[in-house]
Structure formats: C-alpha cells, structure tokens
C-alpha positions in Angstrom: 111.2 103.0 67.8 110.2 106.2 69.1 107.7 107.4 66.4 104.8 105.3 67.8 105.7 105.4 71.5 108.5 104.5 73.7 110.9 101.3 72.8 112.8 98.9 74.8 115.3 96.5 73.4 116.3 93.4 75.0 119.8 92.2 74.9 120.2 88.6 76.0 121.7 85.2 74.8 119.6 83.3 72.0 119.0 80.3 74.0 115.9 78.6 74.8 116.6 78.7 78.6 116.2 82.2 78.6 112.7 82.4 76.9 110.9 82.4 80.2 113.1 85.5 81.3 112.3 87.3 78.1 108.5 86.4 78.6 108.7 87.9 82.1 110.6 91.0 80.6 107.9 91.4 78.2 105.1 91.2 80.5 106.8 93.6 83.0 107.2 96.4 79.9 103.4 95.7 79.4 102.3 96.3 83.0 104.6 99.6 83.3 103.0 100.7 79.9 99.6 100.4 81.0 100.2 102.0 84.3 102.0 104.9 82.9 99.6 105.4 80.2 102.1 105.4 77.4 103.0 103.0 74.6 106.0 100.9 75.3 107.0 98.3 72.8 109.3 95.4 73.8 111.3 93.0 71.5 114.5 91.1 71.1 116.9 90.5 68.0 115.1 87.1 67.0 111.8 89.1 66.5 113.3 91.5 63.8 111.5 90.4 60.5 113.4 92.2 58.2 116.1 90.7 55.8 119.6 91.7 56.1 122.5 91.2 58.3 121.6 90.5 61.9 124.4 92.4 63.6 123.7 95.6 61.7 119.9 95.2 62.5 120.9 94.8 66.1 123.0 97.9 66.2 120.2 100.0 64.6 117.6 98.7 67.2 120.1 99.8 70.0 120.5 103.1 68.2 116.7 103.7 68.2 115.8 102.3 71.6 114.8 104.5 74.4 115.7 101.8 77.0 118.0 98.8 77.0 117.3 95.8 79.2 120.5 93.4 79.1 120.8 90.1 80.8 124.4 89.4 81.8 124.0 86.1 83.2 126.8 83.9 82.2 128.6 87.0 80.7 127.6 86.2 77.2 130.2 88.2 74.7 127.5 89.2 72.2 125.6 90.6 74.8 128.6 92.3 76.3 129.6 93.9 72.9 126.0 95.2 72.4 125.7 96.7 75.8 129.1 98.4 75.4 127.7 99.7 72.2 124.7 101.1 74.1 126.8 102.6 76.6 129.0 104.6 73.9 125.6 105.8 72.9 124.8 106.8 76.3 121.5 104.9 76.2 119.6 104.2 79.4 120.1 100.6 80.7 118.8 98.2 83.1 120.8 95.0 83.7 119.5 92.0 85.0 121.8 89.3 86.5 121.8 85.5 88.1 125.0 86.3 89.6 126.2 89.9 90.5 129.5 88.8 91.6 130.5 87.8 88.0 129.5 91.4 86.5 132.6 93.3 85.1 133.6 96.1 86.9 132.7 98.6 83.9 128.8 97.9 84.6 128.4 98.2 88.3 127.0 101.8 88.0 124.0 100.7 85.9 120.7 99.7 87.4 121.0 95.9 88.2 118.3 93.6 89.1 119.3 90.2 90.7 116.9 87.4 89.8 116.6 83.7 90.8 115.4 81.4 87.9 112.9 80.0 90.4 111.4 83.1 91.3 111.0 85.2 88.2 107.6 86.3 88.4 107.5 86.6 92.2 110.9 88.6 92.4 112.1 89.7 89.0 109.0 90.8 87.5 108.1 93.5 90.2 111.6 95.0 90.3 111.4 95.2 86.3 108.2 97.0 86.6 109.6 99.3 89.2 112.8 100.1 87.3 110.9 100.6 83.9 108.3 103.0 85.6 111.3 104.8 87.2 112.9 105.6 83.8 109.9 106.4 81.4 107.7 107.9 84.5 110.2 110.8 84.7 109.4 111.6 81.1 106.8 114.0 80.1 103.6 112.3 78.3 101.7 114.3 75.8 98.1 113.9 74.8 99.2 112.4 71.5 100.7 109.7 73.4 97.4 108.4 74.7 96.9 110.4 77.8 95.2 113.5 79.1 96.7 116.7 79.9 96.4 115.9 83.5 99.2 114.5 85.6 99.1 110.6 85.1 98.3 108.2 88.2 101.0 105.9 88.7 99.0 102.7 89.7 100.2 99.4 90.6 99.6 96.1 88.5 96.3 95.7 90.1 95.3 99.3 89.3 95.2 100.6 92.9 96.7 103.8 93.3 96.7 103.4 97.1 99.6 100.5 96.7 101.7 102.4 94.3 103.7 103.8 97.3 104.4 100.1 98.1 105.9 99.2 94.7 107.5 102.5 93.6 111.3 102.4 93.2 113.6 103.3 96.0 116.9 104.5 95.8 119.7 103.8 98.3 119.8 106.8 100.7 118.4 108.3 103.7 114.9 107.5 103.0 115.6 103.7 102.5 118.0 104.0 105.6 115.4 105.5 107.7 112.7 102.9 106.8 115.0 100.2 107.3 116.3 101.3 110.7 112.8 101.5 111.7 111.8 98.1 110.8 115.2 96.8 112.2 114.2 98.2 115.7 110.8 96.6 115.3 112.5 93.1 114.8 114.9 93.9 117.8 112.0 94.7 120.2 110.0 91.5 119.0 113.0 89.3 119.5 113.6 90.8 122.8 109.9 89.6 123.8 110.8 86.4 122.1 107.9 86.8 119.6 109.1 85.0 116.3 105.7 85.6 114.4 106.1 89.3 115.0 109.6 89.2 113.6 108.5 87.2 110.5 105.8 89.9 109.7 108.6 92.6 109.8 110.9 90.5 107.8 108.5 90.2 105.1 108.2 94.2 105.0 112.0 94.0 104.8 112.1 91.8 101.9 109.3 93.7 100.1 111.4 97.1 100.6 114.7 95.4 99.3 112.6 94.3 96.2 111.9 97.9 95.6 115.6 99.1 95.9 117.3 100.0 92.5 121.0 100.4 92.4 121.7 103.3 89.8 124.5 105.5 88.7 124.7 108.6 90.8 124.1 106.9 94.1 126.5 108.3 96.7 128.8 105.9 98.2 127.8 106.6 101.9 124.2 106.0 100.9 125.0 102.8 99.3 127.1 101.8 102.4 124.6 102.9 104.9 121.7 101.2 103.2 123.8 97.9 102.8 124.7 98.2 106.6 121.4 98.3 107.9 119.8 95.5 105.5 122.5 93.3 107.0 121.7 94.0 110.5 117.8 93.3 109.5 119.2 89.9 108.3 120.9 89.2 111.6 117.7 89.8 113.4 116.1 87.2 111.2 118.7 84.8 112.1 118.1 85.2 116.0 114.5 84.5 115.4 115.5 81.2 113.5 114.0 82.8 110.2 116.8 81.3 108.2 114.9 81.4 104.8 114.1 85.1 105.2 117.6 85.8 106.2 119.2 84.0 103.2 116.7 86.0 100.9 117.6 89.2 102.6 121.4 88.5 102.6 121.4 87.4 98.7 119.2 90.4 97.6 121.1 92.8 99.6 124.4 91.4 98.2 123.1 91.6 94.5 122.4 95.2 95.2 125.5 96.2 97.1 128.2 93.5 96.1 131.1 95.9 97.1 130.2 96.4 100.7 132.4 94.1 103.0 130.5 94.2 105.9 127.4 92.2 104.3 130.1 89.3 103.0 131.2 89.0 106.7 127.5 88.8 107.9 126.6 86.4 105.3 129.8 84.4 105.8 129.0 84.1 109.5 125.5 83.0 108.6 126.7 80.5 106.3 129.2 79.1 108.7 126.3 78.9 111.4 124.3 76.9 108.5 127.2 74.5 108.1 127.7 75.7 104.3 131.5 75.9 104.7 132.6 76.2 101.0 130.0 79.0 100.4 131.4 80.6 103.6 134.9 80.4 102.5 133.8 82.2 99.2 132.1 85.1 101.0 135.2 85.3 103.4 137.7 85.8 100.3 135.2 88.3 98.9 135.3 90.4 102.2 139.1 90.1 102.0 139.4 91.4 98.7 137.1 94.5 99.5 138.3 95.3 103.3 138.6 98.9 104.2 140.5 99.2 107.3 141.7 97.5 110.4 138.5 96.7 112.0 137.6 94.9 108.7 140.6 93.1 109.1 139.9 91.9 112.9 136.3 91.0 111.8 137.8 88.7 109.0 140.3 87.1 111.2 137.6 86.1 113.6 135.6 84.7 111.0 138.7 82.7 109.6 139.2 81.4 113.3 135.6 80.5 113.7 135.4 78.8 110.2 138.6 76.5 111.2 137.3 75.7 114.6 133.8 74.6 112.9 135.4 72.6 110.5 137.9 71.2 112.5 140.3 71.9 109.9 144.0 71.8 111.3 142.8 73.0 114.7 146.2 72.1 116.4 148.1 74.0 113.9 145.7 77.0 114.0 146.0 77.1 117.7 149.9 77.1 117.6 150.0 79.7 114.7 147.7 81.9 116.7 149.7 81.6 119.7 152.9 82.2 117.9 151.7 85.5 116.3 150.6 86.5 119.8 153.8 85.8 121.2 155.7 87.7 118.7 153.6 90.7 119.3 151.5 90.4 122.4 150.7 94.2 122.3 149.2 93.9 118.9 145.3 94.0 119.2 144.7 92.4 116.1 147.2 89.3 117.0 145.7 89.3 120.7 142.1 89.6 119.4 142.6 86.5 117.3 144.1 84.3 120.0 141.4 85.3 122.6 138.6 84.4 120.2 140.3 80.9 119.5 140.6 80.5 123.3 136.9 81.5 123.8 135.4 79.3 121.2 137.6 76.4 122.1 136.5 76.7 125.7 139.9 77.1 127.1 140.3 77.5 130.7 139.5 81.1 132.5 142.9 81.4 133.7 144.5 81.0 130.2 142.2 83.7 128.9 143.2 86.0 131.8 146.9 85.6 131.4 146.7 86.5 127.8 144.4 89.6 128.6 147.0 90.5 131.2 150.1 90.1 128.7 148.3 91.9 126.3 147.6 94.8 128.5 151.4 94.9 129.7 152.5 95.2 126.3 149.9 97.4 124.7 150.5 101.2 123.9 149.2 103.3 127.2 146.1 104.5 125.1 145.0 100.9 124.0 145.7 99.2 127.3 141.7 99.5 128.2 140.9 97.0 125.1 142.5 94.3 127.0 140.2 94.8 130.0 137.2 95.2 127.5 138.0 91.8 126.1 138.2 90.1 129.5 135.1 91.9 130.9 133.2 90.7 127.6 134.2 87.2 128.1 133.1 87.3 131.7 129.7 88.8 130.5 128.9 85.7 128.2 129.1 83.4 131.3 126.0 82.6 133.6 127.9 82.8 136.8 126.9 85.5 139.1 130.3 86.3 140.5 131.9 86.2 137.1 129.1 88.8 135.8 129.9 90.9 139.0 133.5 90.7 137.8 132.3 92.0 134.2 130.6 95.0 135.7 133.3 96.1 138.0 135.7 96.1 134.8 133.0 97.9 132.8 132.7 100.6 135.3 136.6 100.9 135.7 136.5 101.2 131.7 134.1 104.2 131.9 137.0 106.1 133.9 139.5 105.8 130.8 139.8 109.4 129.3 140.8 108.6 125.9 138.2 106.0 125.1 136.3 106.4 121.7 132.9 107.4 121.8 131.8 104.2 120.0 133.4 101.9 122.5 132.1 104.0 125.4 128.7 103.6 124.2 129.1 99.9 123.8 130.5 99.6 127.3 127.7 101.6 128.7 125.0 99.2 126.9 126.8 96.1 128.0 126.9 97.0 131.6 123.4 98.1 131.6 122.4 94.8 130.6 124.4 93.0 133.1 122.7 95.3 135.9 119.3 94.6 134.6 120.6 90.7 134.8 121.2 90.6 138.3 118.1 92.9 139.2 119.8 96.2 139.9 117.2 98.6 138.0 118.4 101.8 139.1 122.0 101.4 137.6 120.9 99.7 134.5 118.6 102.6 133.7 121.3 105.2 134.6 123.7 103.4 132.5 121.5 102.9 129.5 120.1 106.6 129.9 123.7 107.7 129.5 124.1 105.3 126.3 120.9 106.6 125.0 121.8 110.2 125.3 125.0 109.7 123.4 123.4 107.7 120.7 119.4 108.3 120.7 119.4 106.9 117.0 121.1 103.3 117.8 118.6 100.9 117.2 120.1 98.1 119.7 120.0 100.8 122.7 116.6 101.9 121.6 115.2 98.5 121.4 116.8 97.1 124.6 116.3 100.2 126.7 112.7 100.6 125.8 111.9 96.9 126.4 113.3 97.0 129.8 111.7 100.6 130.5 108.2 98.8 129.7 109.2 95.6 131.7 109.8 97.9 134.9 106.4 99.5 134.3 107.7 103.0 133.1 105.5 102.7 129.6 105.6 106.5 129.0 109.4 106.6 129.0 109.4 103.3 127.0 107.5 104.9 124.2 109.8 108.0 124.3 112.8 105.7 123.9 111.2 103.7 121.2 110.6 106.7 119.2 114.1 108.2 119.5 112.8 111.4 121.3 114.9 113.2 124.3 114.4 111.6 127.5 114.1 113.7 130.6 115.6 112.9 133.8 
C-alpha cells in the first residue's frame, strides 16, 4: 500500500451497524490526507476485490499498511486477532472504542479514541483527524508525493492555518495540565461570582481541549495522572454551576482517556449519586476499589459507600450499627472514625453526638494524629450557618496551626478554610493574613488563587487580585 502513498487499513466487525463508523473513519483519513498534502488511502477487508482466501488477504493488508485503525467495540475476536498480528509486526495502531472499560489490558498503551454512536461526526471525526495527522505528520513528505520541498502547512478541515493549534493533537503532560489548570481557575472564579454563563463558555473550551488529547504509548504515568486529576476538577466546577450535561461529557471523555486513574471514578461516582443514577454509581465505585492506590483513596471510597447507602436508604439502620461497631472496636483508627462521622453528618445527628465521637477519636488516636479529630470537628462546625459555631470552628482551626507535625497539605487546607470563615464574618484583615500564608505555601493551587483573588477584588484591592490570579509573588 506504500508504493502510491500511505495506507490505512481498518479492522472492524463486518456488521451493518458499523458501516456509519467506517464512513466517518474514511472521511477523517481524507481530511488528514488533504491537510498534510500527502496521499493516504483507506480501506477495510470487504473492499478487497482480489480472489483468494480472505484471512490471508487481510494479513497481507496488515503487513503492508502504514497505519491500522481498529474498532474494539464489543471485543470482536477476529478484530483482536488481526490487531495482535499487527502488534507483532510493530505496526502503528489507533484504537477506537465505544466502551474503554471493556478493553483488554494488553492494548491500553495504544492510542485510543472513545466515541459515542450518537456523536460520531461531532466527537469521533475530529479526534481521528488529529490522531492520523499526528502519525503521518511526523514523517517526511517528498516532492514525489505531491508537495513542494517547503515545510507543509498543517491546516484544519476548513483550511485555516490560524485554527490548526486548536485542533492539533495534545498528549497528557505539563502543557495539557497547565492549560487545564488555567481553565479550571477561570471556572472557579466564575462560580465564585455566580456567573454560570462564564462557566459554560470555559466548559466548552475544556471539552474542546479534551477532544484533542490522545493517550499514546510512552506517556509518563505522572503526566497521565496529573492530566486526569485536573480534568476531573474541571468537571466538578461544571457540577457546581449545574451544567450537568457538560460535566457528564467531560467525565466520560476523561474516563475514556484515563481509565486507570481511581480519582476520576470516585468523582464520577459522586456525580452519579447526586444525579440519582445509583446503579451506575455502584459500578464506578467498584472500579475505584479495584484501582485504589493508598489509604487516602480507601477513605474516599468509604465515604462514597456511606453516601450511596444513605441516598438509597438501603439498610440505613444496619449501616449505622456497622459503622458504630467498627468505630467502637478501633476508636483511634481514622478510617473507622471518618466513616462514622460522615454518616453522623449526613444523617443530621445531634451536634453533641458528633462532638463525643471526635473526643473519643482524639483520646485514642496516636499523638501525631490527634489533630485530625479536631480538624473533623472544625470542618463540621464550619458547615453550619450559626455564627457562634463558625467562631468555634475558627478557634479550633487557629489552634490546629500550632500543631508541629501537621503535613503541609493539611496546613494549607486549614489556612484556606479559616480564611474563608474570617471573610464570612467580616474580618478582612485576618482573612487576608491567612489566605496570604496559604498562597505563599501553594501559589499554584487553583482553589486558593480563585477564592483569594476574588476576595481581594471585592475588597477593592484590584492590583493584588490580579497578581494572585496570575500566580505571581505577592508582596506584603
């Protein structure tokens, strides 16, 4: 297939319901071919006109192809065999799939494009065009292949070079994380201003960016995890603005790209619980359990289990008894204590009961963990609208800042929380002081930058607000 240009061979089931998918693939190849200025031909097995054994012909096509595009929807055994043969030959492959969770482990390092049958042209086509360009755009194009000796211009489908950057493929990594963090910050500021239209506009940018991201072999695990984490945080901001359709799209796209990141499954599970989709939420919870990495993940999973049980009303009395029993057996264990306190908070138990559990936890906990019980009580008090309870929370938060062994992440969270409470009761000076300390420790934290810059602006300190919004050092 390479004598007269580049060749793409499509591996997919021979069923009528895949004909529209193939038409979109063929169109994407045509668009990429025109924009790269090279001939790229595309076909699948049923277009082979030569007589002979079809299996041998397919294997020959795989051997001569420059790129394979395989649709793994349904895990068709013939497609799997053909892709495996291509893998053995070290052929470049792009995988498309309607459900990435069913993909075998062996193919997770290949480029993958998740698609929705109802959005083939809108979602699948541009992702395929970008992936195909990424494959062939790295190869030299000679004059004999139909281009001049000058560097070819990578244009978009409309032929506009200005818009090429907006459609170019993007790999998980620092660039993707930086852009997503900036978009996340913009949504946080818009939510703080109660401006859903601004959030919607940025949400569209997030969705467009995620459509450009391709997961390919060689991506560092830390790059993948960081990109996945920020994508999930963007979806959370869309939830806050009640843009549920946007959040759903982002979650599904992000999970398609990063199915092995447990935090995304937890966030999506929480989203599904709030939306009343309890069966789907249970599935995501099970995936999170299978992928969990550490004790922090286990605590989050336990909280989601409690929330799901409370929302569904399933065995609530049995759940309460079970959580209480676990706590009574190990009152110094933060996982048992945290799960029981979550149940008490969500079931609106009396404050006195909540406080007594915190006191018992604090008494039994190791010396370097006792502050965590105080933190739990302060967080609970801070969630009320009662001025006296908010002042109690502030007092506890301030005492927590004196603990010598507190991890920096937790110290930053305490500073951020108490700064918000000071702002709530109108103590501008203390609020700025504590937010300033948090910002100095974590100037790149999007939540701190968004809230702190918003408050500075509301206090008329516009110059400082701009400095914080841009993540620059703040004097004074």
